[in-house]
C-alpha positions as CSV (number, residue, x, y, z in Angstrom):
1,M,-18.2,59.3,-38.3
2,P,-15.4,59.4,-40.9
3,F,-14.8,56.1,-42.7
4,D,-11.2,55.7,-41.5
5,Q,-12.2,56.1,-37.8
6,L,-15.0,53.5,-38.2
7,H,-12.6,50.9,-39.6
8,R,-10.0,51.7,-37.0
9,R,-12.6,51.0,-34.3
10,E,-13.6,47.7,-35.9
11,F,-9.9,46.7,-36.2
12,I,-9.4,47.4,-32.5
13,T,-12.5,45.4,-31.6
14,L,-11.3,42.4,-33.7
15,L,-7.8,42.6,-32.3
16,G,-9.2,42.6,-28.7
17,G,-11.4,39.6,-29.5
18,A,-8.4,37.7,-31.1
19,A,-6.3,38.3,-28.0
20,A,-9.1,37.1,-25.6
21,W,-10.0,34.0,-27.6
22,P,-7.1,31.8,-26.7
23,L,-7.6,32.6,-23.0
24,A,-11.2,31.5,-23.2
25,A,-10.2,28.4,-25.1
26,R,-7.6,27.5,-22.5
27,A,-10.1,28.0,-19.7
28,Q,-12.5,25.6,-21.4
29,Q,-9.9,22.8,-21.8
30,P,-10.5,19.9,-19.3
31,T,-8.0,19.6,-16.4
32,M,-6.0,16.4,-16.1
33,P,-7.6,13.6,-14.1
34,V,-6.2,13.1,-10.6
35,I,-5.3,9.8,-9.1
36,G,-5.1,9.9,-5.3
37,L,-2.6,7.3,-4.2
38,V,-2.6,6.4,-0.5
39,G,0.2,4.2,0.9
40,G,0.4,2.9,4.4
41,G,4.2,3.3,4.6
42,G,6.5,6.3,4.7
43,G,7.8,8.4,1.9
44,D,11.3,7.2,2.6
45,I,10.6,3.8,1.2
46,S,8.3,4.9,-1.6
47,T,10.7,5.2,-4.5
48,R,10.6,1.6,-5.6
49,Y,6.8,1.4,-5.4
50,V,6.2,4.7,-7.1
51,T,8.5,3.6,-10.0
52,A,6.5,0.4,-10.4
53,F,3.2,2.2,-10.2
54,R,4.3,4.6,-12.9
55,K,5.4,1.7,-15.0
56,G,1.9,0.3,-14.8
57,L,0.5,3.7,-16.0
58,I,2.9,3.9,-18.9
59,Q,2.1,0.3,-20.0
60,T,-1.4,1.5,-20.7
61,G,-0.5,4.9,-22.2
62,T,-0.5,7.3,-19.3
63,I,2.5,9.5,-18.4
64,E,2.3,11.3,-15.1
65,G,2.2,15.0,-15.6
66,Q,1.2,14.8,-19.2
67,N,-2.2,13.2,-19.3
68,A,-2.8,12.4,-15.6
69,T,-1.8,13.9,-12.2
70,V,-0.9,11.6,-9.2
71,E,-1.1,12.9,-5.6
72,Y,0.9,10.8,-3.2
73,H,-0.1,10.5,0.4
74,W,2.0,8.4,2.8
75,L,0.6,7.5,6.2
76,A,3.7,6.1,7.8
77,G,1.4,3.9,9.9
78,Q,-0.7,6.8,11.1
79,Y,-4.0,5.2,10.2
80,D,-6.1,7.7,12.2
81,R,-5.4,10.1,9.3
82,L,-7.4,8.0,6.9
83,P,-11.0,9.3,7.5
84,S,-10.1,13.0,6.9
85,L,-7.8,12.1,4.0
86,M,-10.4,10.1,2.2
87,A,-13.0,12.7,2.9
88,D,-10.8,15.3,1.2
89,L,-10.2,13.1,-1.9
90,V,-13.9,12.5,-2.2
91,R,-14.8,16.1,-1.7
92,R,-12.4,17.1,-4.5
93,R,-13.8,14.3,-6.7
94,V,-10.5,12.7,-7.7
95,A,-10.8,10.3,-10.7
96,V,-9.4,7.2,-9.0
97,I,-8.3,6.3,-5.4
98,A,-5.3,3.9,-5.4
99,T,-4.4,2.0,-2.2
100,P,-1.5,-0.4,-3.0
101,G,-0.6,-2.7,-0.1
102,S,-2.8,-1.2,2.6
103,N,-5.9,-2.9,3.9
104,P,-6.8,0.1,6.2
105,A,-6.6,2.5,3.3
106,A,-8.7,0.3,1.0
107,L,-11.4,-0.1,3.7
108,A,-11.4,3.6,4.5
109,A,-11.8,4.5,0.8
110,K,-14.6,2.0,0.4
111,A,-16.3,3.6,3.5
112,A,-15.9,7.1,2.1
113,T,-17.3,6.6,-1.4
114,A,-19.5,4.3,-3.4
115,T,-18.9,6.1,-6.7
116,I,-15.3,7.1,-7.1
117,P,-13.3,4.1,-8.5
118,I,-10.9,2.4,-6.1
119,V,-7.9,0.2,-7.0
120,F,-6.6,-1.7,-4.0
121,G,-3.8,-4.1,-3.1
122,V,-4.8,-6.0,0.0
123,G,-3.4,-8.9,1.9
124,E,-6.6,-10.7,2.6
125,D,-9.6,-12.0,0.6
126,P,-11.3,-8.8,-0.6
127,V,-14.6,-10.6,-0.6
128,K,-14.3,-11.2,3.1
129,L,-13.2,-7.7,3.7
130,G,-16.3,-6.5,2.0
131,L,-14.5,-4.6,-0.8
132,V,-16.0,-6.7,-3.7
133,A,-18.9,-9.0,-4.3
134,S,-16.7,-11.6,-6.0
135,L,-13.2,-11.9,-7.5
136,A,-14.4,-12.5,-11.0
137,R,-17.1,-9.8,-10.9
138,P,-16.4,-7.2,-8.2
139,G,-19.7,-5.5,-8.9
140,G,-19.1,-2.2,-7.2
141,N,-16.6,0.7,-7.4
142,A,-13.5,-1.3,-6.3
143,T,-11.2,-3.8,-7.7
144,G,-7.5,-4.6,-7.5
145,I,-5.0,-7.3,-6.3
146,N,-5.1,-9.9,-3.6
147,L,-1.6,-10.3,-2.0
148,F,-2.2,-13.5,-0.1
149,N,-0.5,-12.3,3.0
150,I,-2.4,-14.8,5.2
151,E,-1.8,-17.7,2.9
152,V,1.9,-17.2,2.8
153,A,2.2,-16.4,6.5
154,A,2.3,-20.1,7.5
155,K,5.1,-20.7,5.1
156,R,7.0,-17.7,6.4
157,L,6.7,-19.1,9.9
158,G,7.9,-22.5,8.6
159,I,11.0,-20.9,7.1
160,L,11.7,-19.1,10.3
161,H,11.5,-22.4,12.2
162,E,13.9,-24.0,9.7
163,L,16.4,-21.2,10.3
164,V,16.2,-21.6,14.1
165,P,15.1,-25.2,14.7
166,K,16.0,-25.1,18.4
167,A,13.6,-22.3,19.1
168,A,11.4,-23.3,22.1
169,R,8.6,-20.8,21.2
170,V,7.9,-17.9,18.9
171,A,6.8,-14.4,19.8
172,V,4.2,-12.9,17.4
173,L,4.2,-9.1,17.1
174,V,1.1,-7.2,15.7
175,N,0.1,-3.6,15.4
176,P,-3.4,-3.3,17.0
177,A,-3.9,0.0,15.1
178,N,-3.9,-2.0,11.9
179,V,-7.0,-4.0,12.8
180,S,-7.3,-6.2,9.7
181,S,-3.7,-7.3,9.8
182,A,-3.7,-7.9,13.5
183,E,-6.9,-9.9,13.5
184,S,-6.0,-12.1,10.6
185,T,-2.5,-12.7,12.0
186,L,-3.9,-13.8,15.4
187,R,-6.5,-15.9,13.7
188,Y,-4.0,-18.0,11.8
189,I,-0.5,-17.8,13.1
190,P,-0.9,-19.3,16.6
191,E,-2.6,-22.3,15.0
192,A,0.1,-22.6,12.4
193,A,2.7,-22.5,15.2
194,R,1.0,-25.2,17.2
195,A,0.9,-27.4,14.1
196,I,4.7,-27.4,13.9
197,G,5.1,-27.8,17.7
198,L,6.0,-24.2,18.4
199,P,4.1,-22.4,21.2
200,S,3.5,-18.7,20.6
201,Q,3.1,-15.6,22.6
202,V,1.4,-12.4,21.3
203,F,2.8,-8.9,21.7
204,N,1.4,-5.5,20.6
205,A,3.2,-2.4,19.4
206,S,1.9,0.8,17.8
207,S,4.8,3.1,18.5
208,S,8.6,3.0,18.5
209,D,8.6,3.1,22.4
210,E,6.2,0.1,22.5
211,I,8.6,-1.8,20.1
212,D,11.4,-1.1,22.5
213,T,9.3,-2.3,25.4
214,V,8.4,-5.5,23.6
215,F,12.1,-6.2,22.9
216,A,13.0,-5.6,26.5
217,T,10.4,-8.3,27.4
218,L,11.8,-10.7,24.8
219,V,15.3,-10.3,26.2
220,R,14.1,-10.9,29.7
221,E,12.2,-14.0,28.7
222,R,15.0,-15.2,26.5
223,A,13.0,-15.4,23.3
224,D,14.9,-16.5,20.2
225,A,12.3,-16.3,17.4
226,L,10.0,-13.4,16.4
227,F,7.2,-13.4,13.8
228,V,6.3,-9.8,12.7
229,A,2.9,-9.2,11.2
230,P,2.7,-7.3,7.9
231,D,2.2,-3.6,8.7
232,A,3.3,-0.4,7.1
233,F,4.3,1.2,10.5
234,F,6.6,-1.7,11.2
235,I,8.3,-1.1,7.8
236,S,8.8,2.5,8.7
237,R,10.6,1.3,11.8
238,R,12.8,-1.2,9.9
239,V,16.1,0.3,11.2
240,Q,14.9,-0.1,14.7
241,F,13.9,-3.7,14.1
242,A,17.2,-4.5,12.5
243,T,19.2,-2.9,15.3
244,L,17.2,-4.5,18.1
245,T,17.2,-8.0,16.6
246,A,20.9,-7.8,15.9
247,R,21.7,-6.5,19.4
248,D,19.5,-9.1,21.2
249,R,20.3,-11.9,18.7
250,I,16.7,-12.6,18.0
251,A,15.8,-14.3,14.7
252,A,12.9,-12.5,13.1
253,A,10.7,-13.1,10.0
254,Y,8.9,-10.3,8.2
255,A,6.5,-9.9,5.3
256,D,8.5,-7.2,3.5
257,R,12.0,-7.2,2.1
258,E,12.6,-3.6,3.1
259,I,13.3,-4.6,6.7
260,V,15.8,-7.3,5.5
261,E,17.5,-4.7,3.3
262,A,17.9,-2.6,6.5
263,G,19.6,-5.5,8.3
264,G,16.8,-7.8,9.3
265,L,17.1,-11.6,9.0
266,M,14.5,-12.8,6.5
267,S,11.3,-12.1,4.7
268,Y,8.8,-14.0,2.6
269,G,5.8,-12.5,0.8
270,T,4.3,-11.1,-2.3
271,D,6.4,-9.1,-4.7
272,F,5.2,-5.6,-3.8
273,T,6.7,-3.9,-6.8
274,D,4.7,-6.1,-9.2
275,M,1.6,-5.4,-7.1
276,C,2.1,-1.6,-7.5
277,R,2.7,-2.0,-11.2
278,Q,-0.7,-3.9,-11.5
279,V,-2.4,-1.2,-9.5
280,G,-1.1,1.3,-12.0
281,V,-2.3,-0.7,-14.9
282,Y,-5.9,-0.9,-13.5
283,A,-5.9,2.8,-12.5
284,R,-5.1,3.7,-16.1
285,R,-7.7,1.3,-17.6
286,I,-10.3,3.0,-15.4
287,L,-9.2,6.4,-16.6
288,K,-9.7,5.2,-20.1
289,G,-13.3,4.3,-19.4
290,E,-13.4,0.8,-18.0
291,K,-15.5,0.2,-14.9
292,P,-14.1,-1.4,-11.7
293,S,-17.1,-3.7,-11.6
294,D,-15.9,-5.3,-14.9
295,L,-12.3,-5.7,-13.9
296,P,-11.7,-9.0,-12.1
297,V,-9.5,-9.0,-8.9
298,V,-6.0,-10.1,-9.8
299,Q,-4.4,-12.8,-7.6
300,A,-0.7,-12.3,-6.9
301,T,1.6,-14.8,-8.6
302,K,5.0,-13.5,-7.7
303,F,6.5,-14.2,-4.3
304,E,10.0,-13.6,-3.0
305,L,12.2,-15.0,-0.2
306,V,14.9,-12.7,1.0
307,I,17.5,-13.8,3.5
308,N,20.3,-11.6,4.9
309,V,23.4,-13.9,4.7
310,W,25.3,-11.5,6.9
311,R,23.1,-12.1,9.9
312,N,24.4,-14.6,12.4
313,L,21.9,-16.8,14.2
314,R,22.1,-18.3,17.7
């Protein structure tokens, strides 16, 4: 073969290899870790919480879209979606599952995997829920924040009683689909009501129609005080609650400020934005190599009382 043809073939071979090399190099680059965030509420109220979660990530050096990907899943109170959703996250081997402010999501994540790290925000003692072995040394694949929903519930009831001191009894509304919240509320609130001389009556609602039915009963029985258990579905129906309580002139207390911002009377509970920020901090620390078992459960220290001064009481 002539010398010039030989060198021409070698040049083409080298050129082809140079063109293919960057593609091979890109294919070998690791993909960004994925955080699967599962919230119990609806996407329409997520902006504040997502901003706080991202702030927590940034505090520890993670910028969404640059060195981590976050998938957002909002249940809007549809807890029956949890088994299939968690199974999908586990199947795809996400790096972290974050469940800020949702007991059902945290429990579903723990049931779905014993290896993928979980960062939760729960309203009850995570030891009693079976999520961790202890607060100081979680010991498994989960850690996070305790929101003290139950501990502040009695104070929320007391504030409601101060706002309507002439109330003869209090109605307690729970969502039976949110088992942990319903059970804990019914375990403590009737007793707390009796302690301040306020008889209580329990009502259940898991749909907007059932909420309407409950309010029809409250009007018929002339109820004047309502204690609403913490629940993401109830938050998603905040306009309905604000409308019905204003129409029927029923003083109601909630765990979340979103319902008050929609027109409800009052709320008292943990600062959810600070909780979401802390979940973001822990999620990033785990991405950087720390183990959930070595990260102690954080106890919430920020609480907020929100009162709608435009609402008129009886």
